[in-house]
Every structure is written in C-alpha cells, then in structure tokens.
C-alpha positions, 0 to 999 in steps of 0.5 A: 857772704859769698863774693864774686872773686871768692874764695880769694876774696872773703871777709875774715871777721869784719875785714875784707881780704884778698888772699892774705892781704887785708884791703883796708891795710893796703889802702892805708899803705898805698892810698886810694883809688887803688887797684889790687889783683890776686895772682893766685886768682888769675892762675886759678882762672887759667887752670881749667883752660889748661886742663881742658886742652891738655893733650891737644896742640894748643896755645892760650893767648891772653887778651892784653887789652883786658889788663895790660899791667906788666906784672900781670903779663909776666904772670901769664907768660910764666904760666905758659900763655901766649898773647893776643894784642891789638896795637903796637904798644901792646906788642912792646908791653908783652915783649917788656914783660918777657914774652916771646913774639912767636907766641903773639897774635896781632888782632885789630881792625886798624893796624897801621903800616908802622905797627905791621912793620914792627910786628914783622921785625919782632916775629909775631906768630900770626896776624889776624887780618880783618879786611881785604884792604888790610890784606893788601897793605900787609902784603906790601909791607911784608914785601918791603921788609922781606919778611913773610907775614903769617896770616889768619883771617878773622871771619865774622860768622853773623852770630848773636853772642847775646851780650851788650851791643858795645862788646858784641863783635860777631854780627853783620852790623859790627866792624870786625872781621871778614863777612862770612859770605866773602871769606872764601874769596878773600882767602883765595885773594890772600893766597895769591898775594906775595909776602903772605903765608896763610896759617889759620882762621880766626873767629871772635863773637863778643865779650861777657858771653854767658852761654855756650850755644853762641860759641857752638853756632859760630864754630859750626859756621867756621868749620863750614868755611874751613871745608870750603877754603881747603877745597880751594887748595888752601891749608889751614893749620890752626883754628883760633876760636877767640875768647869772650867768656863771661864772669860773675859780676852780680848774678850771672852764671857763665859756664866754666872754661872747662865746660865751654872748651869741652863742648867745643872739642866735642863738636870739633871731634864730631866733625873730624876737625879735632886734629888742628892746632887750637888757639883761644884768646881769654881776657876778662875770664882770667883777670876780671874776678881777680881784681878790686878797685879800692876807694875812700868815702869822702862825703855823704850827701842826702837828697830829696830823691837820692842819697849820694856816697861821694868817693875818691874814685871816678869814671876816669878810674873805672869807665865800665859803669858810665860806658856800659851801665855795668853793674859791679858789686860794691862792698865795705872793706870793713863791715859796720854794725850800723843800719844800711842806707841806699846810696848812689856811689859817685865820684868827683868828676864833673859829669852826671855820668860819673857813677860807680853804682846806683841804689846800693845799700851800704852802712858807710861813714866818711873815711870808710873804704869801699871795694868795687869788685870784679874790677880786674878786667877793663878797669885800669886798662881803660882808665884816663886822665880826665879832669887832670886826675892821675891814674890809680896805683896798682898792687899785685898780691902774691899770698900775703905779700903786696907788690906795688906794680904801678906807681900812682901818677902825679899831676906834673907827669900828666902835663910833662910833655906839654909846652907853653907858647913862647 
C-alpha cells in the first residue's frame, strides 16, 4: 500500500513506520495526540526546488505559517532557506531558530506599526506590502526609526488558482495584494514616499494548487506590470513568485516543484526576464507529507445511520477537516486482519463539526492507534486550546532517532495567565 508521504512513510509488516521509527512505539513513548515529522522527508521535498534553481540568483523562503515549530525552522535554515513571515511573532520564531533577518520577507495584509518597527530594527530583507494605506504607514514608521524599509508590492493578478475559496488569494474578491490595475500608480506613490526603497514585485495566488497553468497566467500578468513599472523609471531587482504548490492528500496529482519551476523559468527566459533574482515561498509542499497526527481510538459507537470511531484527537488539534472539509487519509498504525467497517472518525470536542474523516473503512478496536496522514502543514500551526485542551506534543524524526521538539501542554499552563477577581 503506497501512502502519501512514501517512501518515508510505509508499512513494515503490520506496523507503520516514519523513517526508522515505528509510530505505535512513538505513541507509547510520547502519548497521543502526537504530531510526528520526518526531517528527511522535508529535505527531500526541498531538494527539487534547489536543483531547479541551481545557477540562478534566488532565495527559497519557507512559509512559516505552514509549520512554525522551531526545530522545523532550524532544519530549513540549516538547509539554506530564507523565511516568509506574516507576523511579528513569526519573526521572533525564525530568529530564535537561528535564521538571519536579512533572509526574511515580511508578508501579510495587517502589519501593525509595532511589527513594522521590530522588523526594521531586525533588518528584514523585504516588506511585501499589500495596500496603499500600508505603504503610507510603513513610510512613516521607517522615517521615525531612521531605517530605510526595502519594499516589494504584492500584486493581485486576478487569476483563479482553482483551489478552495478560503485559500485562494489572487482574485479581485480576495483581501490580498494591490489590484493589478492600480499597481503602476501605487509603485509611483511608493517611489515618492520617504523612507522606502523599492526592491521587487511579489505575487501569490493561493494554496494547494495542483496545476501549472495558473502560475503561468499570473507570471505573464506580473511581467506585463514589470515592463510598465520600469518604464516609469522604477527598477525592480527581484521577482517573488510566491508558493502554494499542492501536495497529494488522497488522489491529487500536483506537478513536481522542479516541473513547476522549470516552466516558470522557461517563460521568464522567453520574455527576457531571466536575469532577475527569483524568490519563492513554499510551505505546504515542503512539510505537508512529512508529518502525521497520531491518535488513539477511545470508543466505537454504532448508530442507525453512522458508525463512529471516537478518538482522542479533535478539531482543536487538526482544523483542516472542520474548516475546509479537507479529506486526509487515516490509516492504522498496526494493521489488523479483522474485516473493515465504515466509520466517521470523530473527536471528543463538543461540536458536530469535530471530525477528522468521514466514511472511512477501518479494522479498528479501542486502544488502537490511527495516523492521520499529510498532517505536517496547517496542523499544529492552526491548533487551539478549545475545550481547555492542551495542544499536542511534537516529535521530529531524524533517521531512527525521535526528538521531542514540543512538550504537550498541561491544563495549568492554559490558564496560568488568567486571574481570579478579588
């Protein structure tokens, strides 16, 4: 049985392994719910980006929002990556993981003055500015600080990425970026503002994209703007083409990173733009299939219309199914010879939306551990403490060694900052 995440995730006999670690043994050792990541899988996902861009002036900026664990960030920093951040907290994370601020791009539609100030003082490589109003505020903060802000405008190309509407970011109806029709005038305004230095142009059209065509459409529209902007005497040093490449959760067939980048480079070269520095912001495609969420079966509950497999992981641990109706494979950590039955796999949170998978055929008994696959991206990073549930522990596997990289939260920690009335 080939699983999303293979060859790093595979059955050996009846037991499921991630790299050299048996997942049932990790559940025994660290408890559940438990996120487990493979460092080797992350680096293998990064390799085709690096190979395709070899010989080009480039920077691969890992999108921190996908999985912000310090050990994950450390892994990518050591592999030569920069980072794409969307908050001041993420800036602190990447610095704590050993990254250099001059390899960080700061994206996001709602940067505060305090976040701008901290990023300027740290010396980030670039602010990806998303509105004219943000330009004015960043200019004022930069002048106050006496530090020049390097800026790139995120342009909204009005291209449909063909993905879930919640993770589509490149349409006119989305909140992201400067409208294509206003881009040239906004660049001219940026050039006139004090405290700003224009260094590039940025475009990001969505997430979990499984086709190359939307990227090429967006690139063509961005390159049209590059020509128009430079005709105004404004030089653009780099092109930031974003991220968003999809992964296989069940039956998706996204292109490889090298295939995507090869197509983009060919289009750039054909239009005489291949000399520019290139930046990419992959997130999900680097970590998604490198992680699993382990959970223990608590109860089997037969019903008139549905059979329920009640587990100890919940929507607070993994929001994607409840938020996006995402389908993620769920498999046993140890295979049973028993006949499979159809279950909805649900958690203990008091919401009917608390489900991890619907209509799954499983041979399972109470006490068995299950693995939710392709959980390395937007799993732990979106987790919450709803129902006063501590967030899961996290483990990073390096070969046959398992490293605890986040301790499980305890209830007292969750309300430690709260105060009773006198």
